[in-house]
Phi, psi and omega in degrees: 000137183282323184208153175231152180278157177242169179261017178290169184281346181245141179282137179280111184295343176294343180276351180290142182288148173250131180300128176196169179273139175296138187303122175075355186269335183075008177234158179290136179295139175272144183243133179252128170272107186259120182236112183209126182279342177276112187300316180297316179294318179299315180294321178295314180296320178298316180298316180296315181296316179296320180292338177273002175097009180268148167279146184227133170249099184276133179227140182276345178202171185293327181293320175294323179295318177299316179298315180297315182297319181295334180281335182207059184299330184286344182265350180271123180265327182208147175257127174241110188227146171290142178286315187253107178224156175298146181079238181282128180283166177298323178293318177296321177299312180300319178298316180297316182290323180283346172294322180272338179212094186298336183274357180294126177272148177216155178231127178251144182228157175213104184067236182269358183265137181223135181230123179275143176231132179242000000 
């Protein structure tokens, strides 16, 4: 895994995606803003997404995700968020982000269940 999120109050800018081509694909890499408070699950999901060719911005909570998104909204293609987190929920996070960009797609999950919203 290239990077992991922390639970500190400030988002680590080194985790922000840099525009580049996915290796060997000839297309621009898609970036997922991954928000999961369970560290083991977040790291597993990040590994799976990266191995599938996605860029990942991993965040331990919704507040870090908001901070990351505000720094590079144009590079995030999809939000993948846990529904139930301390503080701001995944649904509240999705609402805040889609207020600024209505076309942002998001997927919310709870355990093994995942629901796409377009």
